[in-house]
ZAMARGU-4260 file (C-alpha; in steps of 0.2 Angstrom, whole numbers, plus 5000, padded with zeros to 4 digits):
<rodrens>
0) 5000/5000/5000 | 5007/5017/4995 | 5008/5032/5006 | 4995/5040/4995 | 4983/5026/4997
5) 4984/5028/5016 | 4982/5047/5015 | 4966/5045/5005 | 4959/5031/5017 | 4962/5042/5033
10) 4958/5059/5024 | 4976/5066/5027 | 4986/5079/5018 | 5003/5072/5011 | 5020/5080/5010
15) 5035/5071/5001 | 5035/5055/4991 | 5017/5049/4988 | 5023/5033/4981 | 5032/5026/4996
20) 5027/5008/4999 | 5021/5006/5017 | 5022/4988/5023 | 5019/4990/5042 | 5017/5002/5056
25) 5027/5004/5072 | 5031/5015/5087 | 5044/5029/5083 | 5058/5020/5092 | 5056/5003/5083
30) 5050/5009/5066 | 5061/5004/5051 | 5061/5005/5032 | 5044/5003/5024 | 5035/5007/5041
35) 5024/5022/5046 | 5024/5029/5063 | 5017/5045/5072 | 5022/5059/5084 | 5008/5066/5095
40) 5018/5076/5108 | 5031/5090/5106 | 5043/5082/5118 | 5045/5068/5105 | 5049/5079/5090
45) 5068/5076/5090 | 5065/5057/5087 | 5059/5062/5070 | 5077/5064/5064 | 5083/5048/5071
50) 5069/5036/5067 | 5071/5023/5053 | 5052/5025/5048 | 5048/5029/5030 | 5033/5040/5034
55) 5027/5049/5049 | 5010/5056/5054 | 5010/5073/5062 | 4998/5088/5066 | 5001/5104/5057
60) 5008/5112/5073 | 5020/5098/5076 | 5026/5098/5058 | 5030/5117/5059 | 5040/5114/5075
65) 5049/5099/5067 | 5054/5110/5052 | 5061/5123/5063 | 5073/5110/5070 | 5079/5102/5055
70) 5075/5094/5038 | 5063/5080/5037 | 5067/5066/5025 | 5052/5055/5028 | 5035/5056/5019
75) 5023/5066/5030 | 5004/5064/5033 | 4996/5079/5041 | 4981/5076/5052 | 4971/5084/5066
80) 4974/5070/5079 | 4990/5059/5075 | 4986/5046/5088 | 4969/5043/5081 | 4975/5043/5063
85) 4988/5030/5068 | 4975/5019/5075 | 4965/5020/5059 | 4981/5015/5050 | 4983/5000/5061
90) 4966/4995/5056 | 4970/4997/5038 | 4986/4987/5038 | 4982/4973/5050 | 4964/4970/5052
95) 4956/4959/5039 | 4938/4962/5034 | 4925/4952/5045 | 4921/4935/5037 | 4907/4926/5045
100) 4910/4908/5049 | 4892/4902/5053 | 4887/4891/5068 | 4899/4877/5073 | 4890/4860/5074
105) 4899/4858/5091 | 4890/4874/5098 | 4874/4872/5109 | 4859/4883/5104 | 4844/4882/5115
110) 4826/4884/5111 | 4818/4900/5104 | 4835/4908/5101 | 4835/4922/5088 | 4850/4922/5077
115) 4855/4937/5066 | 4863/4937/5049 | 4882/4934/5046 | 4886/4928/5063 | 4900/4917/5070
120) 4896/4905/5084 | 4911/4894/5088 | 4914/4877/5094 | 4909/4874/5113 | 4899/4890/5114
125) 4883/4888/5124 | 4868/4898/5121 | 4853/4896/5133 | 4834/4897/5128 | 4826/4914/5122
130) 4843/4923/5119 | 4844/4935/5105 | 4860/4937/5094 | 4861/4951/5082 | 4869/4953/5065
135) 4888/4950/5063 | 4890/4945/5081 | 4905/4934/5085 | 4904/4922/5100 | 4921/4913/5103
140) 4924/4896/5110 | 4918/4892/5128 | 4907/4907/5129 | 4891/4905/5139 | 4876/4916/5135
145) 4862/4915/5148 | 4843/4913/5146 | 4835/4928/5138 | 4851/4938/5135 | 4851/4950/5121
150) 4867/4954/5111 | 4865/4967/5097 | 4874/4969/5081 | 4893/4969/5078 | 4897/4964/5096
155) 4913/4953/5098 | 4914/4941/5113 | 4931/4933/5116 | 4934/4915/5123 | 4929/4910/5141
160) 4917/4925/5144 | 4901/4922/5154 | 4886/4932/5151 | 4872/4927/5163 | 4853/4928/5161
165) 4844/4944/5157 | 4858/4954/5151 | 4857/4967/5137 | 4872/4971/5127 | 4872/4984/5114
170) 4880/4987/5097 | 4899/4986/5093 | 4903/4980/5111 | 4920/4971/5114 | 4921/4959/5128
175) 4938/4951/5132 | 4942/4934/5138 | 4937/4929/5156 | 4925/4943/5159 | 4909/4939/5169
180) 4894/4949/5165 | 4879/4948/5177 | 4886/4938/5191 | 4876/4940/5208 | 4879/4956/5217
185) 4887/4955/5234 | 4871/4957/5244 | 4868/4950/5261 | 4858/4954/5277 | 4864/4950/5294
190) 4853/4943/5307 | 4859/4935/5324 | 4876/4933/5318 | 4872/4925/5301 | 4873/4932/5284
195) 4857/4929/5273 | 4859/4931/5254 | 4848/4944/5246 | 4842/4937/5229 | 4849/4947/5215
200) 4835/4948/5202 | 4840/4963/5192 | 4850/4964/5176 | 4864/4972/5167 | 4864/4984/5153
205) 4879/4987/5142 | 4876/5001/5130 | 4884/5003/5113 | 4903/5005/5109 | 4908/4999/5127
210) 4924/4989/5128 | 4927/4977/5143 | 4944/4970/5148 | 4949/4953/5153 | 4943/4946/5169
215) 4931/4960/5173 | 4916/4956/5184 | 4900/4967/5182 | 4887/4962/5195 | 4869/4961/5191
220) 4857/4973/5200 | 4848/4967/5216 | 4833/4975/5207 | 4833/4986/5191 | 4849/4986/5181
225) 4868/4989/5183 | 4872/5001/5168 | 4888/5004/5158 | 4886/5020/5148 | 4889/5021/5129
230) 4907/5023/5124 | 4914/5018/5141 | 4931/5008/5141 | 4935/4996/5155 | 4952/4989/5158
235) 4957/4972/5165 | 4953/4966/5182 | 4939/4978/5187 | 4925/4975/5199 | 4909/4984/5197
240) 4896/4981/5210 | 4877/4979/5209 | 4866/4993/5203 | 4881/5004/5198 | 4878/5017/5185
245) 4892/5022/5174 | 4890/5037/5162 | 4895/5039/5144 | 4913/5039/5138 | 4921/5035/5155
250) 4939/5027/5157 | 4940/5014/5171 | 4958/5008/5173 | 4964/4991/5179 | 4960/4984/5197
255) 4947/4997/5201 | 4933/4992/5213 | 4917/5001/5212 | 4904/4998/5227 | 4886/4994/5224
260) 4874/5008/5219 | 4888/5021/5216 | 4885/5033/5201 | 4898/5040/5189 | 4894/5054/5177
265) 4900/5056/5159 | 4918/5057/5155 | 4925/5051/5171 | 4943/5045/5172 | 4947/5032/5186
270) 4965/5027/5187 | 4972/5010/5193 | 4968/5003/5209 | 4955/5016/5214 | 4942/5011/5227
275) 4925/5019/5226 | 4913/5017/5240 | 4895/5011/5238 | 4880/5023/5236 | 4890/5039/5232
280) 4889/5050/5217 | 4903/5056/5206 | 4900/5070/5194 | 4904/5073/5176 | 4922/5074/5170
285) 4930/5070/5187 | 4947/5063/5187 | 4953/5051/5201 | 4972/5047/5203 | 4979/5030/5205
290) 4976/5021/5222 | 4964/5034/5228 | 4950/5030/5240 | 4934/5039/5237 | 4921/5039/5251
295) 4910/5054/5248 | 4901/5063/5233 | 4912/5072/5221 | 4906/5087/5211 | 4908/5089/5192
300) 4925/5093/5186 | 4936/5089/5201 | 4953/5080/5201 | 4956/5069/5217 | 4971/5061/5224
305) 4975/5051/5239 | 4966/5040/5252 | 4955/5046/5258 | 4954/5056/5242 | 4955/5075/5242
310) 4957/5089/5229 | 4973/5086/5220 | 4980/5103/5224 | 4977/5100/5243 | 4985/5083/5241
315) 5001/5090/5233 | 5003/5102/5247 | 5000/5089/5260 | 5012/5077/5252 | 5025/5091/5251
320) 5023/5093/5270 | 5023/5074/5273 | 5040/5072/5264 | 5047/5085/5275 | 5041/5077/5292
325) 5058/5070/5296 | 5066/5087/5294 | 5052/5095/5304 | 5054/5082/5318 | 5072/5085/5319
330) 5070/5104/5321 | 5056/5101/5334 | 5068/5090/5344 | 5082/5103/5343 | 5070/5116/5350
335) 5064/5105/5364 | 5082/5102/5369 | 5086/5121/5369 | 5071/5124/5380 | 5076/5110/5392
340) 5093/5118/5394 | 5086/5135/5397 | 5075/5128/5411
</rodrens>
């Protein structure tokens, strides 16, 4: 594929040799002859002059900055968002068009199951009664789909995923290996020293364009639904409790735990190993730093750090004081000794 072909596919402007043959894509440090790479940050511009790549994707501003530092020998594709453009190039170069494989004779299909067009249901998949499978859905080996579950068009489910009964999964959802959707919420009532299980009779709704990482657990609601909003991306090893509601276009990074009935607004970013208490509300566009512990409601737009989590500016000041505690203690001890001598 020539650089011109790629430029037309991603709607990029082109500088340099349009007939460069592009055979692959790689990061700027690893890229070699015939490969295309990208630069999305000003701090990486100098790597343009040492990379072995044959072509580079840049924004207009980064191109001007690079030209001010030296002569660029590679072909250039100019786009608004270099990282997004590079992602599209990876799709073009490496992802084959979808080819449906039909239903394996070693898959189990229950009664009254509705099957869409151009589907792939692999060997040892198990689909319970009354499930609905949309068009172009891929169900990999050893996937379990529970009774009455609905999976809409163009969703891809990787091996060893369990989707229990009464779950609704939207369009273009990706679920990675080992995820469990619709497991029982952790609901118990204590009486006279014993813990009695509260039946979890609700469901789970996964809206369109959600991606769920490997070994994620999303609990079904006690009543009603646990909801994952449109466009939200969930990393590996995340636990989402019963009746949680996550808004649109959120990012939930690995090893996060979200307690039951917590609510997250739109555009929330939750970094790794954050713990979020049950029954609290987190506003829109909130950012929560790694390993924070959030125990109370958070207004829109705040950035939190620490455990217990506080505003990041306060945390930075407090952390600065904390790192100076040995020095402060030394000074206090010196003052105490002087006072004792004077006495």
